[in-house]
C-alpha positions in Angstrom: 14.9 -31.0 -1.4 16.3 -28.0 -3.5 15.9 -24.6 -2.0 14.7 -21.7 -4.1 18.1 -20.1 -3.7 19.8 -23.3 -5.2 17.6 -22.9 -8.2 18.6 -19.1 -9.1 21.9 -18.2 -10.5 22.5 -14.6 -11.0 24.4 -13.9 -14.3 24.5 -10.1 -14.5 22.7 -7.1 -12.9 22.7 -3.7 -14.6 21.2 -0.4 -13.3 19.0 1.1 -15.7 18.0 4.1 -13.7 18.9 5.5 -10.3 17.0 8.8 -10.4 14.0 8.8 -8.0 14.3 5.0 -7.1 16.3 2.1 -8.5 15.4 0.2 -11.8 17.6 -2.8 -12.5 17.7 -5.4 -15.2 18.9 -8.8 -14.0 19.9 -11.9 -16.1 19.7 -15.1 -14.4 19.5 -18.8 -14.8 16.4 -20.6 -13.3 16.1 -24.3 -12.5 12.7 -25.3 -13.8 10.8 -28.1 -12.2 11.7 -30.5 -15.1 15.4 -30.1 -14.2 16.2 -27.8 -17.1 18.1 -24.6 -16.6 16.5 -21.7 -18.3 18.0 -18.3 -18.8 15.6 -15.4 -18.1 15.9 -11.6 -17.8 13.6 -9.4 -15.7 13.6 -5.8 -14.6 13.0 -4.9 -10.9 12.0 -1.4 -9.4 13.2 -0.9 -6.0 11.5 1.9 -4.1 11.9 0.3 -0.5 9.2 -1.2 1.5 5.9 0.8 2.8 3.1 0.8 5.1 -0.7 1.5 4.8 -3.4 2.1 7.2 -7.3 2.2 7.3 -8.8 4.4 10.0 -12.1 3.0 11.3 -14.8 4.4 13.7 -16.6 1.3 15.0 -19.4 3.3 16.5 -20.2 5.3 13.5 -19.1 2.5 11.1 -17.1 5.1 9.0 -13.7 5.1 7.5 -11.3 7.7 6.6 -9.5 7.8 3.1 -7.9 10.3 0.9 -8.1 11.4 -2.7 -5.1 12.5 -4.5 -3.6 12.8 -8.0 -1.5 9.8 -9.3 0.3 10.3 -12.5 0.7 6.5 -13.4 -3.0 5.8 -13.3 -3.8 9.0 -15.3 -1.5 8.0 -18.2 -3.3 4.6 -18.1 -6.7 6.0 -18.8 -8.0 6.9 -15.2 -8.8 10.5 -14.4 -5.8 10.3 -11.9 -7.6 11.3 -8.8 -7.5 8.1 -6.7 -9.3 7.3 -3.5 -6.7 5.6 -1.1 -5.9 4.6 2.4 -3.0 6.6 3.9 0.2 5.2 3.1 4.0 5.9 2.8 7.4 4.5 2.3 9.2 3.3 5.5 12.5 5.4 4.8 14.3 3.2 7.5 11.6 3.6 10.1 9.8 0.8 11.7 6.3 0.1 9.8 4.4 1.3 13.1 6.5 4.5 13.5 6.3 5.4 9.8 2.5 4.8 9.5 1.7 6.8 12.5 3.5 9.9 11.1 2.0 9.2 7.7 -1.5 9.0 8.8 -1.1 12.3 10.7 0.4 14.1 7.7 -2.1 12.9 5.4 -5.5 12.8 7.3 -4.9 15.1 10.3 -5.8 12.3 12.7 -3.4 11.2 15.6 -4.0 7.5 16.2 -3.4 5.5 19.4 -2.9 1.7 18.9 -2.2 0.4 15.6 -3.2 -3.2 14.6 -1.1 -4.9 12.0 -3.2 -7.2 9.9 -0.9 -8.5 7.2 1.9 -8.0 4.8 1.8 -8.3 0.9 3.8 -7.7 -2.1 1.6 -5.5 -4.3 3.1 -6.0 -7.9 5.6 -9.0 -7.4 6.3 -9.2 -11.1 8.4 -6.0 -11.3 8.3 -4.1 -8.0 10.3 -5.2 -4.9 8.1 -3.3 -2.4 6.4 -5.1 0.5 3.5 -3.2 2.2 2.7 -3.6 5.8 -1.2 -3.2 6.4 -2.6 -1.6 9.6 -6.0 -0.8 11.0 -6.5 1.9 13.7 -9.5 3.3 15.3 -10.2 7.0 15.2 -12.9 9.5 16.5 -13.7 13.1 15.8 -11.6 14.1 18.9 -8.5 12.5 17.6 -8.2 15.0 14.6 -5.6 17.5 15.4 -5.4 19.3 12.0 -6.8 19.2 8.5 -4.3 16.9 7.0 -3.5 17.1 3.2 0.0 15.9 3.1 3.4 17.7 2.9 3.2 20.5 0.3 7.0 20.4 -0.2 6.8 16.8 -1.3 4.0 17.6 -3.9 1.2 16.2 -1.8 -2.2 17.8 -2.1 -4.6 15.3 -0.5 -8.4 15.7 0.1 -9.4 13.9 3.3 -12.7 11.8 2.8 -14.8 10.3 5.5 -17.6 7.7 4.4 -19.4 4.7 5.9 -17.8 1.4 5.3 -21.0 0.1 3.4 -20.5 3.2 1.1 -16.7 2.5 0.5 -17.5 -1.1 -0.2 -20.2 0.0 -2.7 -17.7 2.4 -4.3 -15.5 -0.6 -5.0 -18.3 -2.3 -6.8 -18.9 0.9 -8.9 -15.3 1.2 -9.8 -14.8 4.5 -7.9 -12.2 2.9 -5.5 -9.7 1.1 -7.7 -6.5 1.2 -5.5 -5.4 -2.4 -4.5 -4.2 -1.7 -1.0 -7.4 0.1 -0.2 -9.6 -2.6 -1.5 -7.7 -5.1 0.5 -8.0 -3.1 3.8 -11.8 -2.5 3.2 -12.5 -6.0 2.4 -10.5 -7.4 5.4 -12.5 -5.0 7.7 -15.8 -6.2 6.3 -14.9 -9.9 6.5 -13.8 -9.5 10.1 -17.2 -7.9 10.9 -19.0 -10.7 9.1 -17.2 -13.2 11.2 -18.3 -11.4 14.4 -14.5 -10.8 15.4 -15.1 -7.3 16.0 -13.4 -4.3 14.1 -10.0 -4.9 15.1 
């Protein structure tokens, strides 16, 4: 059986931009299922891998999310203020270590055990990033500061607490449109429906 690596022949790779992250254009030959080699060209944006986490209080049935301005969605017709689960790039740290630091910076909550639930490529047609998805429990006592992110990095986040039911309804109403956040909320809801507990 032919492996995927045997079906791809890289012809040329050019760096188009190396400013914030790396944008490349790659020309390659791909062996189609009918046995014909086809020349293709694709652009890939490499910003490293990341992690995201949903904080959940099983007693109160609440979650902690953030609201922040996102220029890419703003220029695509959204008002730009996106409701999201806390997230960040790994920057050479382990997913667990990075998400603990990120959730504390963004939400002000210091979490104990984090539970990895899955990994996913969020935009595989053009972006190389793989996200590590986590869930962790929180209580009012685990909040050590107000959150809001790192000002020097341009972060200005509002911390939002809502019931899981309200968050799921916000998806239906089109108020939560961030993919990673929808995936985590629906994962949590599905686990609850199947009686497996929150985590």
